[in-house]
Structure formats: structure tokens, C-alpha cells
N, C-alpha and C positions, 0 to 999 in steps of 0.2 A: 229324969223326965222333966221337960219344960211344958207348962200349960199356959197357953196364951188365949185369954178370953176377954171380951169387953167388960167394962165395969157396969154398964147399964145398957139393956136392950129393951126397946119399946116397939111393939107392933100393935096397932089398932087403927080403926077408921078415924080419919081426920087428925092423926097424931101431930101433924105439923102446926095445927092451931094452938097447941100448948107446948111446942118444942122449946120456945125461949126459956121457959122456967127451968128446963134441964140444962140447956146450953150455957146459961149464965153462970153455972158452977165452974165452967171451964174457960170462958172467954167473954171479953167485953168488946174486943176489936178483932174479929176474925177476918181471914181471907176466905172468901167464898168462891169456889170454882165449880162450874157445871157446864154441861153441853147445852146447846140452844133448846132442844126439845125438853130436857130435864128442867131447865129454868122456867120454861113456859108452863110446865105442868105443876111445878112446886113452889116457885119463888114467891109468888104473891102472898100465899098463906104463911110461909116461913117469915117473910119480911115483916109482916104485921106482928107476928109473935115475938120476933127478935126486938123490934122497936118498943113493944109494950114492956119488955124486960130490960130496957136500957142497953141493948147490944147494937153496935154499929152495923149498918147494912151498906156502907159506902164502898167497901173494897170487894167488888165482884168482877171476876174474870171469866170470859167465855172460853171453855175448853174445846179443843179439837186435837186429833192425832192419837198418839199412843203413849203409854208410860215408858218414856225413854230417859236417858241421862240428860239430854238437852231439855226435856220438859221439867225434870227435877231441878235442874239448874235455874231454869226460867222462873219457876215458882218459889225457889229459895230466894231469889233476888226480889220477887214481889213481896214476900213476907217481910224482908228487911226494909224495903221501900216504904211499906205501909205500917211498919212496926207492929205487925199482927201478932196476936198472942195464941192463935190456934188456926187450924184450917178446917173448913166445912166443905166436904165433897158431896155434890148432888148429881146423881145420874147412875150410869151403869158401871161395869167393871173397869173400864179404862180410866175414867175420871177418878173413881174411888181408889184404884191402885196408885194413881199418881198422887192423890192427896195423902195417902198413907205413907208412901215412900218419902215424900218431901217433908212431912211432919216428923218422920223418923230421923231424917238427917239433921233436923233442927232441934230435936228433942222438945217439941211442943205438942199439945194435944191435937188429935184429929177426931172429928165427928163425921160419920158417914150417914148419908141420907139416900138410900137406894130408891130410884123411881121405877125400876124394873126388877124382876126377880129372875134374872137369867143365869146368875151364878151366886156363890156365897161370898163374893169379894167384899161385901160390906162388913163381914165378920173377920175374915182371915187375917192372921198376923203375918202376912206374906204378900209381896207384890210380885207379879210376873212382869219382868222387864222385857221390852222390845226395843228395836231400833226405830228411827224416825219413820221408816217405810212400813213398819208393821211386822218385821221378822222377829221371831222369838230369839232372845239373847240368853236369859237365865232367870231362875227364881231368885228373889231377893228377900231373904228372911228379915223380918223386922223385930225390933227389940220387944215390941208388945202389940197387942191387938188394939183397935180403936177404943177410945174411952167410952164413946157413946154411939149407939146406932138408933136411928129413928126411922122405922118402916111404916109408912102410911099405907094401909091396906087398900084404901079407896084409890089412891094414885097408882099403886102397883097393879091392881086388878083392872084398872081402866086402860092400861097400856096394851098394845097389840098382843094377842095371845101367843104369837110366835115366840116372844121372849119368855113367857111363862112355860111354854112347852120345852124350850131349850133348857131352861132352868130345872125343869122336872127331870129331864134326861141327865143333866149334869149331876143332879142329886142321886139319881139311880146309880150313876157311875161309882159313887162312894161305896155302895154295897158291892158291886161287881169287882171293884179294884181292891178292896180290903179283904174280901173273902179268900182269895188264894194266899194272901199273906199269913193267914191263920195257920196254914200248914207249915210255914217256915218258922213261926214263933208261937208254939202252942200254949205257952204259959205267959204270954205278954198281956198284962192287965190293960195297958193303953190300947192295944189292938182290939181286945174284947169290948172295951167301952166304945171305941170308934165304930166297930162293926155293928153293935146293937143300936147305937145312935143312928147309923146309916140305915139299918133295917126298919127302925121306927119311922124315919123320914120317908122311906120307900112306901111303907104301908099308908102313911098319912096322905101322901100324894095320890096313890092309887084310889083311895077312898074319897078324895075331895076335889081334885082338880076340875073335873067337868061340872060338878055341882057348884063350885065357886065361880066358874065362868058364867054358868047359866044365871046364877043369882046376881052377879055383877052386871050382866046385860039388862037385868030388871031393876037395877039401881040399889041392890041390897048387898051390903058388905058385912057379913056376920062371921060365925065361927069357922065356916069352911074356908073363907078367905084368909082368916088368921092362921088356920092350920096349914094351908098351902104356903103362905109366906114364911111361917115359922119353920116348916120343913126345909125349904130351900136355903134360907139365910141362917137361921139359928141351928137347926139340927145338923145340916150338912157342914156348916162352919164349925160347930162343936166337934164333929167327928174328926176334923183336921186340927184340932187345938192341942192334941197331945203329941209332942215332938220328942222322939228318942232316936237312937241309932238304928232302929228297926225300920227298914224301908218297905214300901208297898211293892209287891211283885205284880205290877200292873202294866198295861199297854195303852189303855184308852187315852189318858192325858198325855203321855209321851207322843202319841200319834197326833193329838191336837197341836201340841206345842211345835213340833217340827213341821207339820203341814203348814203352819203359819208362815214358814219361810218360802212357801211357794205362792206367789202373788195370785194365781188363779183360784186359790181356795179362800181368799179373804172375804168373799161375799157371804160365807157361812158363819153363823154364830158359834161361839165356844161350844155350847152343848150339842149343837148339830153335828160338829165334827167329832166330838166325844162319842156321840151315838154310834158312828161308824167304827170308832176305835174299840168300843165295848164288844161289838159283834166280832170284829177281827180277833180280839183277845180271847173270846170263847172258842174260836177255832184253834188258836195257839194253845189253849188249855186242853184241846182234844175233847171238848164237850160233845155230847150226843147231838146229832143234827136236828132231831125233833126239839130238843131244848132250845137250840139256836133259832130255829124257825119260830118258836113261841115268843122268844125275845123280840125278833124282828116284827112279828105281828103286833106285839104290844107297843113297840116304838111307833109303828105305823098309826096307831090311834092318836099319837101326839104329833103326827106329821114329821116324824124323824126317822123314817126308813129310807136310807139313801144309797145310791150307787156311787161308784168312783166318779162318773161323769157329773153327778149332782154336786159332788164335793169340789170338782174342778180339776180332777186328775183323770188319766186315761189308762184303761186296762191294756191298750195296745202299746203303750210306752213303758216297756219293762225297765229300761235303764233309769227312767224317772222314779219308778217305784223302788228300784234298788238303791238309788241315791237317797230317797226318803228313809228307807230302812237302815242304811248305813249311818245316816245322821242320828237316827233314834238310838242306835246302839252306842254311838260315840258320846251322845249327850247324857244318857241315862245308864248308869252302871248296873242297875238291877235288871235291865232288859237282857235276858240271857239267850233268847232265841236268836238263831243265825239269820242272815239276810234273806236266804232262800225261804226259810220258814215264814218270815214276816211277809214277804211278797206273796207267797202262796196264800196266807191267811187273808190278805187284802183282796186277792182275786177271788177266793172262795166266798168272801162276804159279798162282793159285787155280783157273783153268779147267783147266789141264793136270793139276794134281794130282787134281782131281775126276774128270777123264776117265780117268786111269790107275787110280784107285781103282775106278771103275765097271767097267773092263775086267778088274779082278782082277790 
């Protein structure tokens, strides 16, 4: 069993104001990469803290696009050009995955600063690689997790709630995806640890998301904000930190990854497409329809109950759905359901969500 966890994880209000005192242990001349929105939200506070601690803030690059081979190559060249000794990634999953993969190639430290909590990418010792257009290529295991994560709860809870809702569902997915795996590996300690970490994250979110949003709207970022951020980044990331030969018998994330190859779906966030995949997985597992209805109604609280049309697919285009199912089976060995079963589950999900929406 390989365990990949960060050396240091910090989550608190205004964490960026003191970030430099931690980053200086790893870097004096970093390459800083971030999206425009992320830099606008975070860089001014970070810049002051870095400069106060003797860390250069001259090497900043504006990120756009996807974590692709070309992006990794581009940032590898920038690191060499600036003689950077570490990479600081600021933003969401795409920029953080790019920062992690580039640092991994160069064997230099990476510091992740999430400005949204839409996934656990800030923690994971893994990058999901795409091509330049945004189609899923492959998972890219990294030699280690980031050295340092700095999660400023004020910045994260001030972002549009759509990201937080997507991150909530993506965290719920860890529970739903690990659960069936327990039947295949009943004595697996790492699966037990992952499952109970995922269950704890699930409970933390159910109890705190709406409270944290309400408090943030009032300008307060307290324990609920910390619990929500920790559930999505720390606990969900921790649940995926234990790597063995035991795979997850899941469908939700395979559905997300392969759907990214269909351009019409790219307007949806990671967690939003995972939400659809979770419900389809429950149909594939032959769960009781009442249980599935309850899950959809719960997801609807987080604005994450979607139809195929919402995702960017069509129930009328069966050949497209069969193509999607075939690619899922080809890319993920653990997906044992046949193409017809997968298509049927996707259509059943669509029908039940439509029915519940019509019923109000």
C-alpha cells in the first residue's frame, strides 16, 4: 500500500496573509500559475505575504486551458527559464493538476492554493490529464502529493456557490463509489479507512454546507466554513490517498471522465457530471427506486439533479449513449456492466429525474 498525503495542510480564514512563512520552507523563487479569476481573488494577499518572507513574486503566469502534455511542457520550460525552485498553483482543479504534474516531472515542490472547493484536486497525488481541447486522456499518478496546501476559507466560501455544491457532490461520490468496493475486498484496511473517511466527509457536508453559505453571506467564516472546506479537500483527498491494487467498483467518475470527450458536456463542472453518474451507478447496482429517488431529491438541494439534456447529451441519440458506454468500458477495466446495461441506467436516471422535476 502506498500512502500519498501532503506534508502540511492549512485551512483557516485569511490563511494567505501568513502563507509566506510556510512557503519559505520550500521556495525562494517559485513559478506562480493561476487563472485570471483565481489571481484576482487571491494574489494580492499572497504577494504581500511572500514578499514579507523574502520570496520572489516576479514569475507569474496566467493559466488557461486544460492539464495537457503541451501545458506540462510549456510550464517545464518556464520553470527552467526562471530557474524556479517550486511551483505554486492558484485556482481550481485544472490549474492545480497542471502545477502538480509539472512539478512531478521536474522533481520540485508544488504548493497548491485552491480558490474554490469544487474537487479535492488540491490534495490528490494524481493529475487527470486531458488533451488541449478538454477531452479526457488518462489519470497520471504522481510520485507524491503536494508538499503544502493553503486553503483560505474566506476566499473559498466567497466564490459562487455552484462550485461548492459541485464539490459537495464530488465528495458524496467518494462514499457511493467506495461502498460497493467493500463487497469485493471485505478485509481491505485501506478501503475501510477510505470508506469511513468518505462517510465522515458526507456527514460534515450534510450538516454544514447551508450554514456555512448563510454565514459567509453575512461576512462570517467560522467552524462551519472550515468543516466544509476540510470535508471537500482534506477528507475526500485523504480517502483517495491509499493506493493499492484494489480498484473501486464504481461508475460515477468513469462517467465524468468519458463524458468530457463529448464537447457538448463541457459546460458542466466535474461534480455536476459526477452527480449524474452516481444516480446511474445506483441503477446499475439495482438499488431500490425509493433509495434512488431520495438521492436525487438530496442532490436537488444542491442544484445537482440533472437530466441528460442538462448534461449535454440526448436520450433520443442512443448511438451516442452506446458510444459513451463503450468508451467507459474500454477505459476502465473495473466497469463490468455491459453497454446495454449502462445505456439503460443512463436513460433510467434521465426518466426518474424528469419525473421528480414534474412532480415538483
